[in-house]
Legacy VTK file of the C-alpha trace (Angstrom):
# vtk DataFile Version 3.0
C-alpha trace
ASCII
DATASET POLYDATA
POINTS 224 float
-22.433 -12.997 -6.682
-24.697 -13.362 -4.014
-24.423 -10.524 -1.178
-23.153 -12.978 1.690
-21.143 -15.464 -0.343
-17.714 -16.560 0.624
-17.547 -14.597 3.665
-16.603 -15.823 7.183
-19.638 -15.961 9.634
-17.509 -13.781 12.259
-17.208 -11.086 9.138
-20.892 -11.451 8.446
-21.991 -11.098 11.856
-19.917 -7.813 12.373
-20.514 -6.099 8.954
-24.455 -7.634 8.624
-26.040 -4.269 8.256
-23.687 -2.933 5.012
-25.052 -6.310 3.147
-28.551 -4.697 3.442
-27.862 -1.545 2.463
-28.421 -0.571 -1.407
-25.169 0.614 -2.125
-24.098 -3.199 -1.621
-26.799 -4.521 -3.914
-25.643 -1.757 -6.271
-21.906 -2.748 -6.258
-23.048 -6.251 -7.124
-25.026 -5.014 -9.891
-22.162 -3.003 -11.531
-19.718 -6.115 -11.044
-22.120 -8.307 -12.911
-22.776 -5.824 -15.616
-18.730 -5.843 -16.193
-18.870 -9.515 -16.747
-21.704 -9.253 -19.099
-19.985 -6.821 -21.059
-17.342 -9.551 -21.680
-14.904 -7.860 -19.112
-12.507 -10.489 -16.788
-12.975 -9.403 -13.484
-10.364 -10.308 -10.499
-10.172 -11.883 -8.224
-12.684 -14.666 -8.993
-15.753 -14.733 -6.815
-14.581 -17.199 -4.512
-11.499 -15.006 -3.726
-13.035 -11.829 -3.422
-13.536 -12.047 0.330
-10.399 -14.664 0.883
-8.590 -11.831 3.358
-11.916 -12.107 5.770
-11.972 -15.554 5.211
-8.368 -16.181 6.425
-8.569 -13.524 8.802
-11.175 -14.205 10.801
-12.975 -10.945 12.985
-12.028 -12.384 16.371
-8.388 -13.288 15.747
-7.779 -10.130 14.014
-4.097 -8.492 15.205
-2.995 -6.202 12.641
-4.704 -4.663 9.191
-2.648 -3.925 6.182
-4.446 -1.107 3.520
-3.718 -1.514 -0.111
-5.495 0.579 -2.885
-6.675 -1.839 -5.530
-6.324 -5.437 -6.677
-3.475 -6.728 -9.274
-5.016 -6.524 -12.520
-2.949 -9.124 -14.423
-4.347 -12.534 -15.068
-3.667 -14.659 -11.983
-2.211 -11.995 -9.937
-5.072 -11.237 -7.816
-6.326 -13.881 -4.926
-8.147 -11.395 -2.711
-5.200 -10.271 -0.652
-3.467 -6.789 -0.401
0.041 -7.005 -1.881
0.096 -10.735 -2.126
0.335 -13.138 -5.394
-0.843 -16.791 -5.572
2.217 -19.161 -5.384
3.950 -19.587 -9.304
3.140 -15.654 -9.724
6.273 -13.306 -9.500
6.027 -10.929 -6.597
5.407 -7.366 -7.936
7.397 -4.443 -7.506
6.051 -3.156 -4.334
5.833 -7.020 -2.987
9.615 -6.939 -3.665
10.440 -3.867 -1.991
8.398 -4.803 1.275
10.577 -8.194 1.221
13.820 -5.822 1.249
12.490 -4.093 4.244
11.479 -7.247 6.142
15.133 -8.518 5.233
16.490 -5.371 7.033
14.144 -5.142 9.398
14.143 -8.739 11.082
16.613 -10.392 8.871
14.217 -12.678 6.725
15.764 -14.146 3.846
14.163 -13.034 0.670
11.227 -15.560 -0.373
11.040 -17.027 -3.590
7.302 -16.525 -4.024
4.314 -13.725 -3.028
2.131 -15.368 -1.113
1.598 -13.899 2.118
-1.609 -16.160 3.051
0.990 -17.135 6.405
0.132 -13.489 7.628
-3.417 -13.776 6.918
-4.033 -17.046 8.730
-2.246 -15.116 11.924
-4.416 -12.124 12.025
-2.856 -9.727 9.710
-6.071 -8.585 7.447
-4.736 -7.818 4.160
-7.655 -5.660 2.811
-7.648 -3.882 -0.357
-9.688 -0.743 -0.525
-11.340 -2.107 -3.719
-11.892 -5.697 -4.015
-12.238 -6.082 -7.426
-10.927 -5.111 -10.872
-10.746 -5.423 -14.735
-8.284 -7.145 -16.330
-5.842 -4.649 -17.555
-7.981 -1.850 -16.092
-6.541 -0.267 -12.507
-8.973 0.888 -10.401
-11.723 0.182 -12.717
-13.802 -0.990 -9.933
-12.992 2.473 -7.869
-15.940 3.868 -7.932
-18.895 0.951 -7.423
-19.126 1.278 -4.084
-15.860 -0.685 -2.362
-14.380 2.312 -0.939
-17.552 2.780 0.997
-17.994 -0.798 2.442
-14.081 -1.063 2.883
-14.544 2.265 5.036
-17.341 0.681 7.170
-14.747 -2.444 7.617
-12.362 -0.168 8.683
-14.478 1.822 11.145
-16.215 -1.428 12.372
-12.683 -2.502 13.340
-11.915 0.355 15.135
-15.078 0.741 17.201
-15.743 -3.192 18.163
-12.035 -4.065 18.709
-8.758 -2.663 20.692
-5.344 -2.716 20.311
-5.142 -3.402 16.685
-1.951 -2.509 14.484
-2.911 -0.276 11.613
-0.199 -0.047 8.808
-0.915 2.576 6.609
1.312 2.769 3.555
1.268 5.836 1.154
-1.170 8.789 1.280
-4.247 6.281 -0.146
-4.138 4.199 3.246
-3.196 6.767 5.495
-6.506 8.667 4.282
-7.910 5.686 6.332
-6.882 7.065 9.481
-9.655 9.257 10.052
-11.626 6.100 10.269
-9.585 4.910 13.297
-9.907 5.738 16.990
-6.208 6.701 18.027
-6.902 6.088 21.595
-7.591 2.605 21.225
-5.445 1.245 18.496
-2.066 1.852 17.276
-1.356 3.492 13.605
1.891 3.321 11.698
2.438 5.278 8.723
5.209 5.799 6.027
5.223 6.213 2.171
4.359 3.132 -0.148
6.629 0.605 -0.892
6.148 1.443 -4.816
9.282 1.915 -6.484
8.632 5.532 -7.033
8.394 6.017 -3.265
10.369 3.215 -1.336
13.249 5.160 -0.445
11.058 6.718 1.865
9.373 3.155 2.463
12.843 1.598 3.462
13.803 1.855 6.914
10.429 2.089 8.788
10.779 -0.851 10.776
6.987 -1.514 10.859
7.204 -5.290 11.058
9.457 -5.476 14.499
7.430 -2.432 15.411
4.381 -4.253 14.945
5.270 -7.201 17.230
6.641 -4.674 19.871
3.238 -3.500 20.120
1.722 -7.164 19.771
4.032 -8.026 22.872
3.069 -5.211 24.862
-0.585 -6.346 24.921
0.234 -9.990 25.681
-0.808 -10.971 22.065
1.240 -13.603 19.793
3.561 -11.567 17.557
3.374 -12.062 13.934
5.742 -14.568 12.419
6.640 -12.855 9.437
9.125 -14.793 7.756
7.742 -16.795 4.452
LINES 1 225
224 0 1 2 3 4 5 6 7 8 9 10 11 12 13 14 15 16 17 18 19 20 21 22 23 24 25 26 27 28 29 30 31 32 33 34 35 36 37 38 39 40 41 42 43 44 45 46 47 48 49 50 51 52 53 54 55 56 57 58 59 60 61 62 63 64 65 66 67 68 69 70 71 72 73 74 75 76 77 78 79 80 81 82 83 84 85 86 87 88 89 90 91 92 93 94 95 96 97 98 99 100 101 102 103 104 105 106 107 108 109 110 111 112 113 114 115 116 117 118 119 120 121 122 123 124 125 126 127 128 129 130 131 132 133 134 135 136 137 138 139 140 141 142 143 144 145 146 147 148 149 150 151 152 153 154 155 156 157 158 159 160 161 162 163 164 165 166 167 168 169 170 171 172 173 174 175 176 177 178 179 180 181 182 183 184 185 186 187 188 189 190 191 192 193 194 195 196 197 198 199 200 201 202 203 204 205 206 207 208 209 210 211 212 213 214 215 216 217 218 219 220 221 222 223
């Protein structure tokens, strides 16, 4: 996996310093070592930076932070919480859909593909961008967290008025990287079945659109 392969030019420019750092080269080497050892790594190489390719830096409006790619066959395609068409929506996504129905009246979709959001400026960012099959968080210490922390910090420094949606303690820890005077931070429990009772009712989707509209930005069409 080349250090600069498969990432849109707007992000390549914004993050160019990261790609030259030793930790990033080591990260790529660690992933290759997993493959050489016979591990199945998800998502496929051409989808590792899918979130960045669908949501260009200059079109960014919203950031939703997840933790780890799905580790089942065919599930991960580079967008947090999302799965490709034809793959059953995982439990956390089912709960996100329930909140959307309550919040904005969206009918529950029969798929789990969130690309429509990404194409409207919603960066669906996982903190780690790769994983071994059947081994959650298996690449957590490879260097991805350093990279995605730099992504969040770069967005905070170079943009204004971005809505950051932080569900659960892991995502909320990223708030330290965000300038709350320039951006909007929405927090709640994670949509996982273990914490969904505290997730439901956060109305983050309608709140996000209110914040975007106040800035004169086009709101997100959350319907799928």
